[in-house]
Steps between C-alpha positions, in 0.01 A plus 500: 500500500221248420393244757494128426149376428366305800337183367403386851288810554347453155409139582342595832311791341358265237410249770321767703303625199409146396389409853266799506350400166446144623315612812273715283422212264166330581600180319821470704314538828228255392735223388752546781266553794126486422473159331725314748322662795157403365605135481670514838187647659281240331713202602599652832147460632499137392639265762746222441410190311518354156338263254732208569631327811867421449596182683858374494557125513791420734797334325477189721127459449336200338330627184332181380201504731128589482543827694739651246289371212191661651681833553617498137136481392400788729487820291563737788825326598830536314765245602871586486697176488855600412590748776777427750472544876675838506274645230191361671598649836563846352179501298295386798638787709412764244165342404597407142405142591184451703606166647735205463369145498686178572331161469653184642388141502406347830712185550253372762199481268212736571474780435678426173657848480591785730439843344729758662406858417689810604309825454633855521359790697593721203208348307228425752204528262639261241610270782143473625376419151769231459412351838139468386608343169719242677226413749259447212751279314569300816129447564431387142797261490415342832133467410556358151747241620281410798801456725569653841732750336699542180674813621555694819567874475762654726521879479740762633550870431818702446526872562533726199448859396151590381509541122241754388376565149666842511841333549467351151310779326700806606839396354324415174332840488828670584662316209213606272546861609872490420437334164240761401720789612803367317331413172220754450673792670828461314340430162269801507751751633782416258268481201357839596846652541603369160174600326509854642865536396603562862785252475610652171520840669711344775760425234559874465596516868796349685268244664615144439266229379588300810385791719160498331453126550640504855287797601183329378607176668559668837158664484319176414687291752435759771129516418474119486673459836273755667203312358644167616560631852145638515349168386705298751413729792129504416500121476688460828310745719154456346497126428788352705717422197790298640839673521685228684814705571339843521701787351766265361231323301372831363852603392555166326165533323591851381835372366315230306252763381788713370638207303152421370420847373843529332438175311146603406618840378698307239170373361376859493802610295431220252134604469589866446741396225251272324196731524422696184243721671371563851189291430713190440670517840210351706452186285875429484534562873203273575658219300791522747313567824177298480660153468722578797212645699289187442763224500765614751320404821347841561169362630555124513796271539629384163467145636124517434558556127499207254831317482565616143454866602730500804830511301375816328420654838845409628662674202356843586703752705202612710467143629843522660443848643171387657663186637793692649272760661288228662800310632650817649173623654347182643787253531757750624744422218788738441623610157755219485222246554324628186818524292356266236201729442729806494737333252218412261369856517850636429528269199162627379624857552816445297302340220225761483742795509696342216177501300422855616834627366413356157147641488537833684469819294599848610301682231 
């Protein structure tokens, strides 16, 4: 009496074989681990800091005054004028804003204005630079006007978590690793299986098509998650990468990584279907990966890009994965708090797999 064919065992066997082939592939190891680690090591030895000092203007502040006008002309300072109190408080705590400034007129005459500045201990270096800038502005205004005082600076400091360069860079590199694994790994392996007639031979066996796809997916997701865990642990223990809620944060990051690599595998299926030869896979894959690598906030916040370029950045799926990873790691957000980013990635996944179904070839 013949036994029923076990598709679960077939799927797991394919996953095991595929995982072994991935670990033996130099390109897979380089894109998943080597490149991200090189960038993490490079930026990990760089302290905090940035090119711009982000200063929020309090909602109740007077904005038609010489202090604000002088700050607007200062290249190193970027003023944020439309933030509410809640947003300002949160961004001060996590170091996204370096200070908040509130300027009020003096009803008693001189000094003409009181400049109230609240710094954050999460951005001490930028705070010191801003303090120097404000002192210079105050000196120039008071000297030019030849009055006892045009402005008086009142400063306080709020406590916040130290925001290191690694806290921004590592999630971006993790996203890049997942993107590379999903696109390049999937495209090359399925094109190779089709070109070598391996998939065609599978048709002569009881193995389902779904088992082939699922087995490859399990292998790639497993490899990507191991790489993600390694990157996070190296960043945390070697460079104090912030994991605000410890193990819970790591688990949430791995869940986001799983979603990310599944979405990016869809791009890989599309590439493998479009490619006419193995030599055409890299250029097609680079058309997909390079714009996301450069424009999705991997190295710099998309806020530093020109205004016309920012909508393009905000249309890319890697932007939302990077944003979600940073919010979970540094801000302590849970998965529900990043539901918008997850939803956009799911929408991207549905769309790209619909395209993959149309372009995918089995032989």
